[in-house]
C-alpha angles and dihedrals in degrees: 000000000000091000091052091051095049094048099038093109100038113148097230096185094054092040094051092046092050092050093047091047090051090049092051092047094051091046092053092046093049093044093051094044091046092050090049091052090046091054093047090049089051091052090052093046125089090253092057096046092075088075090065096067123089136170119220134190140168119272114261111240138163089264098056093042087068092057124030092205091063091065091055128084118254118226092252091052091051091051091050092053092044092057097042115127094241096051119094094172137354141185134173121240111249110214133195116262093195137069121271127194122183124195140169130191119240119268137178094277103022130056125226110281136190129166143159112243144161138226134227133182138201131180113280093246089071095055122104089228130351108233118233092240095047099111117104126190130194111273093025110134097197118083122198114214132197116207131188115269087231090066091061091047091050090053096046098043100030120021097029093049093048094047097040092243126146122260118251129213128221092257092049093049089052090060094057119094126194138189120255122201114197119191139176141106089045089301130120120185134169128222136169123240140188137184106260098178150336132251131210091181106051123049099205144083104266130197130175113289092232092056095047093050091049093046093048090051091049102042102031111010095161095058120082105165124194113255112262096197137037128199115215133194107209128214113244116286094002099119091108091056090048092051092051091048094050091049091050095048098038094242124139142202137183116292091237090063089081097045092092091053093045091049090048091050092046093048094049093045095046091041091053091049092049091047089051092049092045090049091052091049091050092046093050092043092049091048090051089046092050092046090048090052091049090047088053090053093046092049087057095045093119092050091047092050092048091048090054089051088054089056103266112142119228091242091059091051091045090053092067093053091044093053090053090048092051092047092051091046092052090046091053092048093046097048095044090044092053092050091048092049091052094047093045092049091051090048092051091048090050091052093044090054086059092049094254107137118189110193103173101052119116129179093205097087087060092052092047092050092051092044091049093051092047092048092053092047093047091052094049093046092047091053092050092047096051090046091053093048092051091052091050091047091055100042106016090226140034 
């Protein structure tokens, strides 16, 4: 009976709108914060670390075309880059100083091929993934090779289509072997080679470091060229410092090297804007909700005053309004939390289907943030409500 009296004049339209507005605001806040955490977890994961590697070289000009050494990095330049604030790790590309010719006889699904090529090598720690058959020992006549994934795409979607040849998959390419002819220093030797893996990070034809060093010593021992390219592992969020350094020194890198930094900047900027908008929506919705609750109390000011005359204490009357407020707060948190859990699970499944595993992500910080905001708001609203009821109990009107 007491509950019916206290809520007899409740403005249902305003109340429902305030609750729905609060629900939308909390959903936007939780969704934005969860997406932000998901992106940060991706950056810290192994899948996201590939964005932190870049390859740099000196700009090609008329001057350094006259001397090959001018396009290479001097030892002091390498040391300067190695100790730069934005560099976590660095290594020079080792390149072949001998001739390489690759050929393959015609087969039922592949034409005869022959081409001049080159080899480069970097330490294994800079590879996307070290293939199982990557080890090479002295005297071994088979050479494993890593090629850029883009090369396979160019063949499948360019050369193969133009020549009427079948497409080939990664696994099928790995089964093909080819003949390698290495020459230099009045030596000509033949090896066999196969594609052991693919790289999305390094645009070069890579062989094991041990083989390249041994081959350079055998086929061109007198030549020790300066490295033309350096591979860098950047510290997190240091792309801006790298860009300033490259501009100052006249070095260059591929445009895509900065995409990770641009994406990071865009995500953090847009995430901050969305968090700000969601916070405004929540603030406005909570204000409307609080005003609606106070309006409900004021519309029942006569009933509240009469109940106090009958001996009901203000705290007893307040308890009924507070219970409703807590129930609605829990309902808002539960519904928005369920939606966020569903969306987050779908997002993780979507990434997993594309072989992007994120190990360090947790949805709990999002729940704790929403619960903390709702707890603070509930406390403030409760204090204002009990204060209003006490005033009405004393005066009967405001």
